[in-house]
Structures are given as structure tokens and as C-alpha cells.
C-alpha positions in Angstrom: 101.0 89.3 110.4 102.8 92.6 111.1 102.8 92.0 114.8 105.2 90.6 117.2 103.3 88.1 119.5 106.4 88.1 122.0 105.8 91.7 122.7 103.2 91.8 125.3 102.4 95.4 124.9 102.1 95.1 121.1 99.8 92.0 121.7 97.6 93.7 124.2 97.2 96.7 121.7 96.3 94.2 119.0 93.6 92.5 121.1 92.3 96.0 122.1 92.2 97.0 118.4 90.1 94.0 117.6 87.8 94.6 120.5 87.3 98.1 119.4 85.8 97.0 116.2 82.8 95.4 118.1 81.6 98.8 119.2 81.4 100.3 115.5 80.0 96.9 114.4 77.0 97.3 116.9 76.5 100.9 115.8 76.6 100.4 111.9 73.8 99.1 109.9 76.5 96.9 108.2 77.9 95.2 111.2 80.6 93.4 109.4 81.4 96.4 107.4 81.0 94.6 104.1 81.1 97.0 101.1 82.3 100.0 103.2 86.0 99.8 102.1 85.9 103.5 101.4 85.3 104.1 105.1 88.3 101.8 106.2 90.1 105.0 107.3 87.4 105.5 109.9 86.7 101.9 111.0 90.3 100.9 111.1 91.6 104.4 112.2 89.2 104.3 115.4 90.5 100.9 116.3 94.1 102.0 115.9 93.6 105.3 117.8 91.7 103.9 120.7 93.9 100.7 121.0 97.1 102.7 121.6 98.4 101.5 118.2 99.0 105.0 117.1 102.6 105.0 118.4 105.3 107.6 118.0 107.1 105.3 115.7 104.0 105.1 113.5 103.5 108.9 113.6 107.1 109.5 112.7 106.8 107.3 109.6 103.5 109.2 108.7 105.2 112.5 109.2 108.0 111.4 106.8 105.4 110.6 104.3 103.8 114.0 104.4 107.0 115.8 104.3 108.2 113.6 101.2 104.8 114.8 99.6 103.9 111.1 99.4 100.7 111.2 101.6 97.4 109.9 100.4 95.3 112.4 98.3 91.8 110.6 99.1 90.5 109.1 102.2 90.0 105.9 100.4 93.8 105.4 100.3 94.5 106.0 103.9 93.9 102.2 104.8 96.5 101.0 102.4 100.4 100.4 102.2 102.7 99.6 105.3 101.6 102.8 107.0 97.9 102.2 106.9 97.6 102.0 110.7 99.4 105.3 111.4 97.6 107.0 108.4 94.2 106.0 109.5 94.9 106.5 113.3 96.3 109.9 112.7 93.1 110.9 110.6 90.8 109.7 113.3 93.0 111.4 116.0 92.5 114.8 114.0 88.7 114.1 113.6 88.3 113.5 117.3 90.2 116.7 118.1 88.2 118.6 115.5 84.8 117.5 116.4 85.1 115.9 119.9 84.5 112.3 121.0 80.8 112.3 121.2 80.5 113.6 117.6 83.1 111.1 116.5 81.2 108.3 118.1 78.2 109.3 116.0 80.1 108.8 112.8 80.2 105.1 113.4 76.8 104.5 112.5 77.4 106.0 109.0 77.8 104.1 105.6 78.2 107.1 103.5 81.4 109.0 103.3 79.7 112.4 102.2 77.4 112.2 105.2 80.4 111.8 107.5 82.3 114.6 105.8 79.1 116.9 106.3 79.1 116.0 110.0 82.8 116.9 110.2 82.2 120.0 108.5 84.9 119.8 105.9 85.2 118.5 102.2 87.6 115.6 101.6 90.4 117.9 100.5 90.0 120.1 103.3 90.3 117.2 105.9 93.2 115.8 104.3 95.0 119.3 104.0 94.0 120.0 107.8 95.5 116.3 108.7 98.8 117.1 106.7 99.2 120.2 108.8 98.5 118.5 112.1 100.9 115.7 111.3 103.8 118.0 110.7 103.1 120.7 113.4 
């Protein structure tokens, strides 16, 4: 399932990714994230970023998408396609850099994207445009 079980480092990152999901599950009023598909960019992005799965290889692939003008135009599209780990992880990396780790952690209890964007202090378009710039810089 997209991961090489013979690669010990990749396997450890995968296990860490899955374990990271426990924390947001404990914080969010919807612990199994049912119905929160529009927040997959955050839920999966945190797990990807924290686990170390946001590798240079993934970042390079995301950078190519942005440079080819094929990047997602909505947050709901970040957890889709073959580059979803890099897309979601790099978006969370930007949010972490913008608002800080403590504030990022508070986002995990939210179920409404508008509230999340308000706490970040940007519109969806502004966040995505800032992300594009951060990926190519």
C-alpha cells in the first residue's frame, strides 16, 4: 500500500504516522474523523509532517506540481492523488511555521475549516498562495 515494508526507515515513519493520528483523535470531538474529509489536509498533513514522511523526494514532487501550475486550488484537494502526503505535509509545515506549534495543535480540536482558517488568519486562497510560494522558494 504505497510503502516498502523492507525499508526499515520507511516502516518506522509509517508506524509513527499512524500513531500520530491518536493525538488529534483525542483532541477532536469526532475522534475517528468521520465526515471530516474536507480537513484531511490537516489531519493527514500533521501525521505526515510529524512522522518525518515529508521527505525531500516528496517535496521535490510537490515543487514540480507547483512549477507546472498543477497544484491544488482548494484545501479539500490536498489529500488526493499520488502526491497527497507531500501536499498535505507541506501545507501543515507552512501552517506550523506561520502560527507556531502550540497554535497548530489547537487546530486539531476543530471540525470547521472556516474556524481553522480564521485561527490561521488567512483565507483559503491566501493560505494556498502562501503555500505555493513557500514550496518554490
